[in-house]
C-alpha positions in Angstrom: -35.9 34.5 -0.1 -33.4 32.9 2.3 -35.9 30.4 3.6 -36.7 29.4 0.0 -33.0 29.0 -0.8 -32.5 27.0 2.4 -35.4 24.7 1.5 -34.0 24.3 -2.1 -30.6 23.6 -0.7 -32.1 20.9 1.7 -34.0 19.4 -1.2 -30.8 19.4 -3.3 -28.8 17.8 -0.5 -31.5 15.1 0.0 -31.5 14.4 -3.7 -27.7 14.2 -3.8 -27.6 11.8 -0.8 -30.3 9.6 -2.4 -28.4 9.6 -5.7 -25.1 8.8 -4.0 -26.7 6.0 -1.9 -28.2 4.5 -5.1 -24.9 4.6 -6.8 -23.2 2.9 -3.9 -25.9 0.2 -3.6 -25.7 -0.6 -7.4 -22.0 -1.5 -6.8 -23.1 -4.4 -4.5 -23.2 -8.0 -5.5 -26.9 -9.1 -5.6 -27.5 -12.6 -4.5 -30.9 -14.2 -4.9 -32.1 -15.5 -1.6 -32.7 -18.9 -3.3 -28.9 -19.3 -3.7 -28.4 -18.6 0.0 -31.1 -21.2 0.8 -29.4 -23.8 -1.5 -26.1 -23.1 0.3 -27.9 -23.7 3.7 -29.5 -26.9 2.4 -26.2 -28.2 1.0 -24.7 -27.9 4.4 -22.5 -24.9 3.6 -21.5 -22.8 6.6 -23.5 -19.6 6.8 -23.5 -17.9 10.1 -25.7 -15.1 11.1 -23.6 -12.4 12.7 -26.3 -9.8 13.2 -25.8 -8.4 16.7 -28.8 -9.0 19.0 -29.6 -7.6 22.4 -31.5 -10.3 24.3 -34.1 -10.6 21.6 -35.5 -13.8 20.3 -33.1 -15.0 17.6 -34.9 -15.6 14.3 -33.2 -18.5 12.4 -35.0 -17.9 9.1 -33.5 -15.8 6.3 -34.8 -12.3 5.7 -38.1 -11.9 3.9 -36.9 -10.0 0.9 -35.9 -12.2 -2.1 -32.6 -10.5 -2.8 -29.6 -10.4 -0.5 -26.3 -8.5 -1.1 -22.6 -8.6 -0.4 -20.2 -5.7 -0.7 -18.1 -5.5 -3.8 -15.6 -3.1 -2.2 -12.9 -4.3 0.2 -13.2 -1.1 2.2 -16.9 -1.8 2.8 -16.1 -5.4 3.7 -13.4 -4.2 6.2 -15.8 -1.7 7.7 -18.2 -4.6 8.5 -15.5 -6.6 10.1 -15.9 -4.3 13.2 -18.5 -5.5 15.7 -19.7 -2.0 16.3 -20.2 -1.4 12.6 -22.3 -4.6 12.4 -24.4 -3.2 15.2 -24.8 0.1 13.2 -25.8 -1.9 10.1 -28.3 -4.0 12.2 -29.7 -0.7 13.6 -30.4 0.3 9.9 -32.6 -2.8 9.6 -30.2 -5.3 8.0 -29.6 -9.0 8.9 -26.0 -9.9 8.4 -24.5 -13.3 7.6 -21.0 -14.6 6.9 -20.1 -17.2 4.3 -16.7 -18.4 3.1 -17.2 -17.6 -0.6 -19.3 -14.5 -0.4 -17.9 -12.9 2.8 -20.6 -10.9 4.4 -24.1 -11.3 3.0 -26.9 -9.1 4.2 -30.6 -8.8 3.7 -33.7 -6.8 4.6 -36.4 -8.5 6.6 -39.3 -6.6 5.2 -41.4 -5.7 2.1 -43.9 -3.2 0.9 -42.2 0.1 1.8 -39.4 2.4 0.6 -36.1 0.5 1.3 -34.1 3.6 0.4 -35.7 5.8 3.0 -35.9 3.1 5.7 -32.6 1.2 5.1 -30.2 2.3 2.4 -29.9 6.0 3.0 -29.5 5.5 6.8 -26.8 3.0 6.1 -25.1 5.3 3.6 -25.0 8.0 6.2 -24.0 5.6 9.0 -21.2 4.3 6.8 -19.9 7.9 6.7 -19.7 8.1 3.0 -19.5 11.6 1.4 -20.1 10.8 -2.3 -23.0 13.3 -2.3 -20.9 16.4 -1.6 -19.5 17.0 -5.1 -22.9 16.8 -6.9 -24.5 18.8 -4.0 -22.0 21.6 -4.4 -22.8 21.7 -8.1 -26.6 21.9 -7.4 -26.2 24.6 -4.8 -24.1 26.7 -7.2 -26.8 26.3 -9.8 -29.4 27.4 -7.3 -27.4 30.5 -6.4 -26.8 31.6 -9.9 -28.4 34.9 -10.8 -31.4 35.0 -13.2 -30.5 34.1 -16.7 -30.3 36.7 -19.5 -33.7 35.5 -20.7 -35.3 36.3 -17.4 -33.5 39.7 -17.1 -35.0 40.7 -20.4 -38.6 40.3 -19.2 -40.5 43.5 -19.4 -41.6 45.0 -16.1 -44.9 46.8 -16.6 -46.2 49.5 -14.3 -49.9 48.8 -13.8 -50.3 51.8 -11.5 -52.3 51.7 -8.3 -54.8 48.9 -7.9 -58.3 49.8 -6.9 
């Protein structure tokens, strides 16, 4: 029974983290890549600040058609730190800086689960804990005793088999 409960708790925790990451991401400002391309073409200063380690530097924008910027000043301040930009890059993001938008970031990929590959690792790396309150509620629900309806089920004695 304990292993089943532990498995259910892990599933509940994973679901709570996914829900919290989605909630966080939905707070971001979405920027169509075409807007960023127009800013580039208009001569606006957009600087890629993605940390690289001796790799060939790709001067194109990320493949995915949407880019984002943080809406929360605390997220923006977190990204001001060079080490945190490295953390974000390790989660698969390319990061740019622009005067009006602040930090703009994008994913250089397509055709796979962005939540699993990028957003959830970033949520965890960012150190957010939004998932703990819903998780606590789910665990409490899992640990509740059987409902009265289940307690009233008849238990029949079928005797010995065979």
